[in-house]
Each structure stands twice: as C-alpha cells, then as structure tokens.
Backbone as a chain_set.jsonl record, in Angstrom:
{"seq": "XXXXXXXXXXXXXXXXXXXXXXXXXXXXXXXXXXXXXXXXXXXXXXXXXXXXXXXXXXXXXXXXXXXXXXXXXXXXXXXXXX", "coords": {"N": [[0.656, -1.074, 0.079], [0.739, 1.981, -0.98], [1.844, 5.042, 0.336], [0.295, 8.659, 0.817], [2.084, 12.003, 0.396], [1.414, 13.664, 2.432], [0.771, 11.317, 4.478], [3.139, 9.871, 4.403], [5.029, 12.041, 5.389], [4.115, 12.195, 8.117], [4.52, 9.61, 9.177], [7.375, 9.742, 9.169], [7.948, 11.937, 10.813], [6.565, 10.762, 13.128], [8.12, 8.668, 13.578], [11.032, 9.986, 13.954], [10.439, 11.126, 16.372], [10.204, 9.095, 17.976], [12.615, 7.62, 18.093], [16.273, 7.831, 18.234], [16.358, 8.982, 15.37], [17.029, 10.388, 12.522], [15.635, 12.39, 10.363], [15.442, 12.726, 6.975], [13.793, 14.072, 5.72], [12.247, 17.418, 5.511], [9.662, 19.389, 7.228], [7.972, 19.967, 5.348], [8.097, 18.015, 3.581], [10.083, 17.682, 2.1], [13.392, 17.242, 0.55], [16.079, 17.422, 3.247], [19.099, 19.553, 3.587], [22.518, 18.244, 2.649], [23.906, 19.496, 4.438], [22.596, 19.903, 6.697], [21.54, 17.398, 7.805], [24.099, 16.36, 8.469], [24.742, 18.285, 10.661], [22.787, 17.683, 12.231], [23.073, 14.994, 13.032], [25.607, 15.061, 14.195], [25.065, 16.718, 16.295], [22.828, 15.098, 17.569], [24.576, 12.512, 18.269], [26.614, 14.139, 19.759], [24.92, 14.625, 22.146], [23.851, 12.161, 22.891], [26.346, 11.162, 23.703], [26.878, 12.298, 25.997], [27.905, 14.859, 25.613], [30.549, 13.988, 25.191], [33.066, 14.409, 23.205], [35.24, 12.606, 22.187], [34.029, 10.728, 22.344], [31.672, 10.814, 20.92], [33.137, 11.271, 18.177], [34.494, 8.534, 18.228], [32.102, 6.984, 17.887], [30.983, 7.928, 15.395], [32.68, 7.375, 13.404], [34.615, 9.313, 13.142], [37.571, 11.341, 12.671], [38.808, 13.484, 15.024], [40.399, 15.81, 14.32], [39.074, 16.233, 12.015], [36.594, 16.849, 13.013], [36.972, 18.749, 14.403], [37.846, 20.501, 12.164], [35.368, 20.771, 11.026], [33.582, 22.102, 12.922], [35.244, 24.755, 12.704], [35.032, 25.412, 10.182], [32.017, 25.992, 10.045], [32.224, 28.211, 11.941], [32.151, 27.979, 14.615], [32.913, 27.077, 17.962], [33.892, 24.463, 20.756], [32.635, 25.205, 22.717], [30.0, 25.824, 22.119], [28.458, 23.703, 22.11], [28.125, 23.382, 24.962]], "CA": [[-0.059, -0.03, 0.098], [1.492, 3.393, -1.018], [1.453, 6.188, 1.218], [0.338, 9.595, -0.161], [2.885, 12.915, 0.644], [1.022, 13.893, 3.54], [1.225, 10.253, 5.349], [4.93, 9.728, 4.34], [5.618, 13.245, 6.119], [3.623, 12.125, 9.433], [5.225, 8.732, 9.475], [8.614, 10.145, 9.186], [8.216, 12.522, 11.701], [6.388, 10.007, 14.32], [9.362, 7.92, 13.664], [12.014, 10.412, 14.388], [10.464, 11.2, 17.762], [10.152, 7.862, 18.83], [13.813, 7.189, 18.259], [17.227, 8.783, 17.673], [16.397, 8.684, 13.987], [17.342, 11.683, 11.809], [14.886, 12.38, 9.093], [16.207, 13.542, 5.669], [12.923, 15.498, 5.066], [11.83, 18.492, 6.121], [8.31, 19.154, 7.62], [7.164, 20.273, 4.168], [8.09, 16.701, 2.719], [11.14, 17.999, 1.019], [14.523, 16.74, 1.399], [17.052, 18.262, 3.773], [20.307, 19.342, 2.882], [23.294, 17.389, 3.431], [24.861, 20.263, 5.48], [21.397, 19.927, 7.68], [21.432, 15.903, 7.97], [25.507, 16.391, 9.062], [24.746, 18.953, 11.774], [21.857, 16.828, 13.226], [23.825, 13.647, 12.912], [26.538, 15.445, 14.998], [24.426, 17.404, 17.84], [22.292, 13.879, 18.159], [25.821, 11.925, 18.622], [27.035, 14.612, 21.107], [23.836, 14.604, 23.173], [23.622, 10.719, 23.474], [27.289, 10.717, 24.279], [27.031, 13.35, 27.345], [29.136, 15.897, 25.07], [31.928, 13.716, 25.149], [33.739, 14.551, 21.742], [36.012, 11.27, 21.889], [33.089, 9.252, 22.314], [30.939, 11.228, 19.693], [33.869, 10.913, 17.126], [34.427, 7.05, 17.606], [30.88, 6.43, 17.335], [30.566, 8.396, 13.961], [34.136, 6.942, 13.2], [35.211, 10.759, 12.725], [38.502, 12.021, 13.346], [38.773, 14.583, 15.939], [40.759, 16.995, 13.633], [38.059, 16.553, 11.141], [35.475, 17.088, 13.529], [37.443, 20.607, 14.555], [37.835, 21.439, 10.892], [34.062, 20.825, 10.42], [33.49, 23.41, 13.45], [35.84, 25.811, 12.056], [33.984, 25.869, 8.82], [30.782, 26.871, 10.751], [32.301, 29.463, 13.039], [32.056, 27.349, 16.166], [33.971, 26.162, 18.95], [33.346, 23.352, 21.235], [31.583, 25.583, 23.907], [28.627, 25.997, 21.348], [27.565, 22.36, 22.556], [28.026, 22.96, 26.379]], "C": [[1.013, 1.456, 0.024], [0.931, 4.483, -0.38], [1.347, 7.488, 0.369], [1.468, 10.652, 0.466], [2.574, 13.118, 2.27], [1.39, 12.643, 4.716], [2.535, 9.889, 5.542], [5.414, 10.94, 5.58], [5.103, 12.708, 7.571], [4.522, 10.92, 9.799], [6.678, 9.113, 9.818], [9.036, 10.941, 10.398], [7.605, 11.703, 13.019], [7.728, 9.293, 14.53], [10.502, 8.553, 14.278], [11.833, 10.859, 16.13], [10.503, 10.37, 18.475], [11.637, 7.503, 19.08], [14.941, 8.051, 17.975], [17.388, 8.528, 16.21], [16.477, 10.078, 13.516], [16.689, 11.52, 10.302], [15.315, 13.306, 8.062], [15.046, 14.188, 5.242], [12.662, 16.037, 6.089], [10.269, 18.356, 6.699], [7.489, 19.253, 6.272], [7.227, 18.862, 3.091], [9.525, 16.702, 1.682], [12.39, 17.414, 1.586], [15.561, 17.624, 2.079], [18.34, 18.466, 3.183], [21.154, 18.511, 3.425], [23.818, 18.2, 4.747], [23.748, 20.122, 6.746], [21.562, 18.677, 8.505], [22.84, 16.102, 8.954], [25.52, 17.004, 10.065], [23.591, 18.435, 12.63], [22.381, 15.688, 13.957], [24.879, 14.15, 14.445], [25.99, 15.932, 16.804], [23.829, 15.98, 18.206], [23.602, 12.854, 18.969], [26.459, 12.788, 19.92], [25.904, 14.561, 22.453], [23.975, 12.984, 23.605], [24.827, 10.255, 23.872], [27.819, 11.593, 25.505], [27.661, 14.536, 27.006], [30.612, 15.639, 24.767], [32.543, 13.576, 23.678], [34.599, 13.369, 21.476], [34.868, 10.256, 21.525], [32.243, 9.516, 21.064], [31.672, 10.889, 18.341], [34.006, 9.391, 16.942], [33.086, 6.84, 17.197], [30.564, 7.025, 15.918], [32.01, 8.015, 13.237], [34.521, 8.452, 12.219], [36.506, 11.177, 13.287], [38.176, 13.027, 14.217], [39.321, 15.916, 15.013], [39.865, 17.484, 12.71], [36.604, 16.9, 11.639], [35.922, 18.84, 14.298], [37.286, 21.578, 13.378], [36.188, 22.031, 10.405], [33.457, 22.06, 11.381], [33.872, 24.597, 13.1], [35.052, 26.404, 11.037], [32.793, 26.551, 8.988], [30.76, 27.915, 11.583], [31.924, 29.217, 14.304], [32.97, 27.11, 17.035], [33.165, 25.311, 19.793], [32.243, 23.755, 22.326], [30.41, 25.991, 23.422], [27.827, 24.971, 21.872], [27.513, 22.473, 24.065], [26.903, 23.894, 26.79]], "O": [[1.84, 1.805, 0.867], [-0.242, 4.839, -0.493], [2.06, 7.611, -0.627], [2.006, 10.013, 1.371], [3.351, 12.787, 3.166], [2.124, 12.879, 5.676], [3.031, 9.627, 6.637], [6.1, 10.619, 6.55], [6.021, 12.884, 8.373], [5.316, 11.121, 10.718], [7.101, 8.688, 10.893], [10.119, 10.79, 10.963], [8.183, 11.99, 14.067], [8.336, 9.367, 15.598], [11.092, 7.886, 15.128], [12.753, 10.918, 16.946], [10.799, 10.573, 19.652], [11.941, 7.101, 20.203], [14.64, 9.114, 17.432], [18.385, 7.945, 15.786], [15.935, 10.939, 14.21], [17.069, 10.799, 9.38], [15.518, 14.503, 8.265], [15.218, 14.961, 4.3], [12.711, 15.613, 7.244], [9.706, 17.265, 6.615], [6.423, 18.649, 6.152], [6.559, 18.727, 2.066], [9.842, 15.912, 0.792], [12.528, 17.124, 2.775], [15.921, 18.612, 1.438], [18.744, 17.674, 2.332], [20.885, 17.968, 4.497], [24.083, 17.682, 5.832], [24.241, 20.275, 7.864], [21.708, 18.76, 9.724], [22.677, 16.0, 10.17], [26.348, 16.524, 10.84], [23.525, 18.842, 13.789], [22.217, 15.434, 15.15], [24.793, 13.586, 15.536], [26.365, 15.623, 17.935], [24.32, 15.539, 19.245], [23.493, 12.535, 20.152], [26.766, 12.206, 20.96], [26.27, 14.461, 23.624], [24.229, 12.737, 24.784], [24.847, 9.134, 24.381], [28.983, 11.574, 25.903], [28.004, 15.301, 27.908], [31.51, 16.377, 24.362], [32.409, 12.502, 23.091], [34.664, 13.126, 20.271], [34.825, 9.328, 20.716], [32.077, 8.624, 20.231], [31.047, 10.323, 17.444], [33.751, 8.872, 15.856], [32.937, 6.477, 16.03], [29.718, 6.38, 15.3], [32.228, 8.745, 12.27], [34.649, 8.568, 11.0], [36.505, 11.381, 14.501], [37.036, 13.468, 14.076], [38.667, 16.959, 15.028], [39.703, 18.679, 12.464], [35.655, 17.168, 10.903], [35.169, 19.775, 14.573], [36.888, 22.742, 13.34], [35.834, 23.048, 9.807], [32.88, 22.979, 10.799], [33.074, 25.534, 13.115], [34.547, 27.525, 10.99], [32.465, 27.517, 8.298], [29.753, 28.508, 11.972], [31.433, 30.067, 15.047], [34.078, 26.897, 16.542], [31.938, 25.311, 19.694], [31.313, 23.062, 22.741], [29.659, 26.556, 24.217], [26.637, 25.174, 22.109], [26.805, 21.607, 24.579], [26.481, 23.88, 27.946]]}, "num_chains": 1, "name": "protein.A"}
C-alpha cells in the first residue's frame, strides 16, 4: 500500500520522535540539505554521548581533527555545545 505525501511526512516525523532517528525530510516533505543532516547527526551523537567529543567521534568514525575543521568551517567552537 503506497503512502501519499502527507502520510509519508507524518510517518517520518513520528518515527523521528520515537527514536534517535534523523529524518532526511523537512516538515514540508522536501529533502533536507546534506549540511542539515550532517549537523543533526553531530548534535544527536554529542547528546547521546553526554557532550564527550572523543566518544562522539568514535561513534561516528570521525577523526577529531576532522570534527574541529567541521566546527571551524561553521565558525563554531566546542563551547557552542555546552
């Protein structure tokens, strides 16, 4: 049974609320940008790891230097998360 656009958005939103799931859809049903998904992934992993950058990097298989370059590219520093 195929879902219409509204049902698909509702399903994705409900699923994201229930678990640590990042929806690739915006509330209007359109796809999020890769940058938005990347941002949500890092924020979710940091929260799940209590703000521990080492644990977050390990979970995401991301080098710390890559993470710091990612922060710098967004003009942020580590204190942004605390």
